[in-house]
DOVEX-757303 format. One record per residue: residue in one letter; x, y, z of N, C-alpha, C, O in turn; chain; residue number from 0. Coordinates in nm, 4 decimals. Layout:
<sites>
residuo,n_u,n_v,n_w,ca_u,ca_v,ca_w,c_u,c_v,c_w,o_u,o_v,o_w,cadena,num
A,X,Y,Z,X,Y,Z,X,Y,Z,X,Y,Z,A,NUM
...
</sites>
This chain:
<sites>
residuo,n_u,n_v,n_w,ca_u,ca_v,ca_w,c_u,c_v,c_w,o_u,o_v,o_w,cadena,num
M,1.8510,8.3470,5.3103,1.8711,8.2679,5.2075,1.9455,8.3228,5.1084,2.0232,8.2496,5.0471,A,0
R,1.9357,8.4499,5.0780,2.0112,8.5185,4.9754,2.1576,8.5311,5.0044,2.2405,8.5232,4.9137,A,1
V,2.1965,8.5541,5.1525,2.3392,8.5462,5.1966,2.3904,8.4070,5.1475,2.4887,8.3970,5.0740,A,2
D,2.3203,8.3033,5.1910,2.3903,8.1771,5.1571,2.4136,8.1544,5.0038,2.5210,8.1060,4.9682,A,3
K,2.3179,8.1871,4.9116,2.3576,8.1908,4.7710,2.4631,8.2754,4.7450,2.5541,8.2383,4.6708,A,4
Q,2.4628,8.4009,4.8043,2.5790,8.4878,4.7555,2.7064,8.4269,4.8055,2.8018,8.4370,4.7284,A,5
L,2.7268,8.3661,4.9186,2.8690,8.3154,4.9846,2.8647,8.1997,4.8882,2.9740,8.1995,4.8315,A,6
Y,2.7958,8.1090,4.8465,2.8221,7.9869,4.7324,2.8784,8.0615,4.5970,2.9772,8.0187,4.5372,A,7
T,2.8067,8.1750,4.5562,2.8814,8.2276,4.4320,3.0036,8.2650,4.4442,3.0854,8.2421,4.3550,A,8
N,3.0384,8.3349,4.5680,3.1585,8.3854,4.5704,3.2518,8.2695,4.5895,3.3651,8.2854,4.5442,A,9
N,3.2225,8.1486,4.6523,3.3181,8.0541,4.6629,3.3377,7.9949,4.5320,3.4320,7.9233,4.4982,A,10
K,3.2576,8.0251,4.4750,3.2815,7.9406,4.3080,3.3707,8.0199,4.2390,3.4498,7.9636,4.1633,A,11
K,3.3735,8.1568,4.2524,3.4593,8.2432,4.1967,3.6361,8.2001,4.2343,3.7307,8.2079,4.1560,A,12
R,3.6381,8.1616,4.3566,3.7852,8.1435,4.4294,3.8230,8.0069,4.4101,3.8624,7.9363,4.5029,A,13
K,3.8127,7.9700,4.2985,3.8388,7.8251,4.2758,3.9962,7.8409,4.2758,4.0549,7.9411,4.2350,A,14
M,4.0606,7.7187,4.3315,4.1885,7.6967,4.3157,4.2279,7.6629,4.1721,4.1663,7.5776,4.1081,A,15
K,4.3197,7.7231,4.1280,4.3740,7.7429,3.9844,4.5133,7.6591,3.9990,4.5973,7.6745,4.0877,A,16
K,4.5173,7.5696,3.8939,4.6567,7.4794,3.8969,4.7879,7.5641,3.8782,4.8081,7.6315,3.7772,A,17
N,4.8567,7.5571,3.9613,4.9807,7.6606,3.9390,5.1353,7.5859,3.9294,5.2414,7.6440,3.9067,A,18
M,5.1134,7.4286,3.9556,5.2321,7.3535,3.9453,5.2484,7.2693,3.7932,5.1566,7.2067,3.7401,A,19
G,5.3573,7.2809,3.7500,5.3640,7.1753,3.6255,5.4324,7.0531,3.6771,5.4683,7.0324,3.7930,A,20
T,5.4459,6.9685,3.5638,5.4826,6.8200,3.5793,5.6185,6.8206,3.6707,5.6299,6.7641,3.7795,A,21
I,5.7095,6.8894,3.6095,5.8442,6.8933,3.6743,5.8453,6.9458,3.8330,5.9131,6.8935,3.9213,A,22
D,5.7781,7.0319,3.8464,5.7571,7.0690,4.0067,5.6918,6.9789,4.0705,5.7165,6.9644,4.1903,A,23
K,5.6001,6.9027,4.0110,5.5383,6.7870,4.1061,5.6124,6.6618,4.1172,5.5953,6.5843,4.2113,A,24
V,5.6890,6.6428,4.0285,5.7761,6.5195,4.0294,5.9029,6.5515,4.1250,5.9492,6.4645,4.1988,A,25
I,5.9439,6.6532,4.1199,6.0547,6.7109,4.2110,6.0146,6.6853,4.3633,6.0750,6.6205,4.4488,A,26
R,5.8888,6.7591,4.3715,5.8386,6.7405,4.5099,5.8234,6.6288,4.5671,5.8544,6.6108,4.6848,A,27
I,5.7597,6.5139,4.4697,5.7429,6.3752,4.5118,5.8458,6.2934,4.5557,5.8416,6.2104,4.6465,A,28
L,5.9675,6.3329,4.4614,6.0961,6.2767,4.4899,6.1534,6.3097,4.6164,6.2057,6.2273,4.6915,A,29
V,6.1399,6.4612,4.6437,6.1801,6.4855,4.7542,6.1345,6.4161,4.8784,6.2019,6.3636,4.9671,A,30
A,5.9820,6.4294,4.8626,5.9080,6.3485,4.9905,5.9515,6.2047,5.0021,5.9597,6.1551,5.1144,A,31
V,5.9850,6.1218,4.8764,6.0283,5.9840,4.8942,6.1581,5.9913,4.9624,6.1625,5.9122,5.0567,A,32
V,6.2724,6.0645,4.9450,6.3914,6.0621,5.0226,6.3858,6.0833,5.1568,6.4535,6.0169,5.2353,A,33
I,6.2879,6.1972,5.2012,6.2829,6.2335,5.3195,6.2118,6.0986,5.3940,6.2578,6.0525,5.4984,A,34
A,6.0974,6.0440,5.3282,6.0509,5.9239,5.4021,6.1661,5.8181,5.4237,6.1760,5.7641,5.5339,A,35
I,6.2558,5.7862,5.3188,6.3312,5.6695,5.3297,6.4394,5.7145,5.4337,6.4801,5.6303,5.5138,A,36
L,6.4866,5.8383,5.4371,6.5900,5.8862,5.5561,6.5172,5.8900,5.6936,6.5735,5.8764,5.8022,A,37
F,6.4140,5.9058,5.6782,6.3327,5.8992,5.7964,6.3198,5.7466,5.8639,6.3408,5.7195,5.9821,A,38
Y,6.2840,5.6640,5.7695,6.2527,5.5066,5.8245,6.3859,5.4503,5.8491,6.4036,5.3724,5.9428,A,39
T,6.4940,5.4905,5.7586,6.6102,5.4256,5.7873,6.6995,5.4872,5.9059,6.8176,5.4607,5.9282,A,40
N,6.6251,5.5661,5.9696,6.6737,5.6528,6.1061,6.8055,5.7264,6.0668,6.9049,5.7304,6.1393,A,41
V,6.7960,5.7779,5.9572,6.9255,5.8802,5.9231,6.8807,6.0262,5.9796,6.9581,6.1108,6.0246,A,42
I,6.7483,6.0372,5.9685,6.6981,6.1628,6.0350,6.5970,6.1282,6.1274,6.5091,6.0479,6.0963,A,43
T,6.6026,6.1897,6.2540,6.5231,6.1535,6.3856,6.4841,6.2516,6.4689,6.5329,6.3643,6.4618,A,44
G,6.3967,6.2197,6.5517,6.3570,6.3374,6.6457,6.2755,6.4290,6.5784,6.2101,6.4083,6.4762,A,45
L,6.2870,6.5597,6.6614,6.2074,6.6504,6.5650,6.2264,6.6954,6.4447,6.1328,6.7448,6.3819,A,46
L,6.3549,6.6853,6.3916,6.3857,6.7080,6.2491,6.3152,6.6138,6.1921,6.2239,6.6528,6.1193,A,47
G,6.3313,6.4965,6.2042,6.2473,6.3954,6.1419,6.1062,6.4165,6.1188,6.0533,6.4009,6.0088,A,48
I,6.0469,6.4517,6.2221,5.8862,6.4766,6.2190,5.8698,6.6135,6.1414,5.7771,6.6221,6.0609,A,49
V,5.9369,6.6983,6.1568,5.9319,6.8509,6.0712,5.9234,6.8000,5.9181,5.8399,6.8437,5.8388,A,50
L,6.0163,6.7061,5.8879,6.0666,6.6942,5.7548,5.9577,6.5879,5.6909,5.9313,6.5834,5.5708,A,51
M,5.9087,6.5173,5.7747,5.7988,6.4030,5.7201,5.6684,6.4876,5.6999,5.5974,6.4626,5.6025,A,52
V,5.6301,6.5978,5.7976,5.5357,6.6740,5.7725,5.5623,6.7561,5.6377,5.4867,6.7372,5.5423,A,53
L,5.6623,6.8418,5.6285,5.6929,6.8880,5.4987,5.6868,6.7841,5.3671,5.6387,6.8196,5.2595,A,54
G,5.7325,6.6744,5.3870,5.7067,6.5745,5.2794,5.5963,6.5577,5.2477,5.5656,6.5640,5.1286,A,55
A,5.4924,6.5282,5.3573,5.3411,6.5087,5.3255,5.2866,6.6318,5.2667,5.1997,6.6185,5.1805,A,56
I,5.3240,6.7472,5.2998,5.2545,6.8673,5.2357,5.3047,6.8905,5.0866,5.2317,6.9499,5.0072,A,57
F,5.4480,6.8363,5.0440,5.4931,6.8113,4.9254,5.3969,6.7223,4.8423,5.3590,6.7653,4.7334,A,58
V,5.3624,6.6225,4.8786,5.2915,6.5182,4.8325,5.1461,6.5555,4.8008,5.0931,6.5299,4.6927,A,59
I,5.0887,6.6144,4.8975,4.9682,6.6550,4.8748,4.9527,6.7813,4.7920,4.8502,6.7851,4.7240,A,60
T,5.0378,6.8894,4.7843,5.0442,6.9910,4.6905,5.0480,6.9481,4.5429,4.9985,7.0117,4.4499,A,61
S,5.1147,6.8293,4.5344,5.1547,6.7873,4.4240,5.0382,6.7075,4.3553,5.0160,6.7132,4.2343,A,62
L,4.9683,6.6347,4.4419,4.8404,6.5741,4.3854,4.7344,6.6561,4.3507,4.6500,6.6192,4.2691,A,63
I,4.7304,6.7876,4.4172,4.6021,6.8910,4.3838,4.6613,6.9776,4.2921,4.5971,7.0736,4.2495,A,64
S,4.7984,6.9512,4.2492,4.8631,7.0782,4.1513,4.8645,7.2257,4.1898,4.8747,7.3118,4.1024,A,65
F,4.8556,7.2526,4.3035,4.8390,7.3897,4.3646,4.9253,7.3943,4.4734,4.9305,7.3006,4.5531,A,66
C,4.9990,7.5018,4.4856,5.0935,7.5445,4.5971,5.0403,7.6870,4.6338,5.0570,7.7856,4.5620,A,67
P,4.9677,7.6867,4.7656,4.9312,7.8324,4.8121,5.0616,7.9174,4.8375,5.0419,8.0382,4.8506,A,68
L,5.1637,7.8826,4.8445,5.2871,7.9796,4.8695,5.3063,8.0455,4.7726,5.3530,8.1589,4.7833,A,69
Y,5.2702,7.9825,4.6350,5.2905,8.0418,4.5169,5.2239,8.1710,4.4837,5.2875,8.2625,4.4315,A,70
L,5.0994,8.1802,4.5124,5.0081,8.2684,4.5216,5.0757,8.4169,4.5217,5.1105,8.4786,4.4211,A,71
P,5.0856,8.4561,4.6436,5.1483,8.5930,4.6874,5.2655,8.6146,4.5695,5.2461,8.7105,4.4948,A,72
F,5.3759,8.5403,4.5484,5.4741,8.5764,4.4618,5.4378,8.5552,4.2952,5.5331,8.5666,4.2181,A,73
G,5.3225,8.5292,4.2461,5.2846,8.5027,4.1285,5.3323,8.3994,4.0631,5.3163,8.3970,3.9410,A,74
I,5.3880,8.3120,4.1167,5.4536,8.1787,4.0601,5.3746,8.1118,3.9864,5.2600,8.1125,4.0313,A,75
N,5.3908,8.0389,3.8674,5.2890,7.9375,3.8183,5.4313,7.8492,3.7335,5.4853,7.9046,3.6378,A,76
T,5.4626,7.7597,3.7650,5.5178,7.6437,3.7010,5.4376,7.5691,3.5906,5.5014,7.4948,3.5161,A,77
G,5.3179,7.5809,3.5753,5.2312,7.5110,3.4952,5.2419,7.5690,3.3550,5.3255,7.6549,3.3271,A,78
K,5.1439,7.5133,3.2565,5.1468,7.5397,3.1223,5.0745,7.6868,3.1259,4.9890,7.7150,3.2098,A,79
K,5.1191,7.7758,3.0257,5.0579,7.9052,2.9931,4.9618,7.8739,2.9108,4.9591,7.7757,2.8366,A,80
G,4.8677,7.9706,2.9243,4.7457,7.9859,2.8384,4.6525,7.8664,2.8588,4.5462,7.8597,2.7971,A,81
</sites>
């Protein structure tokens, strides 16, 4: 029982902190929309289209949660300071 409580405590300390600002989120969503439009109008097709759609979905998800895991190793934070 003690191990479970310790794991829960450790997980609470590892919260995802927001590291994306408003401009970053807006740009990501706009890029995702452009990719979707290009895909559905058959400008981009095939494997490239699928890969870009997945990338667009990742952009939307990271924008909605205001957290980009790739920013962590580089120490990037486009959000508000303080």
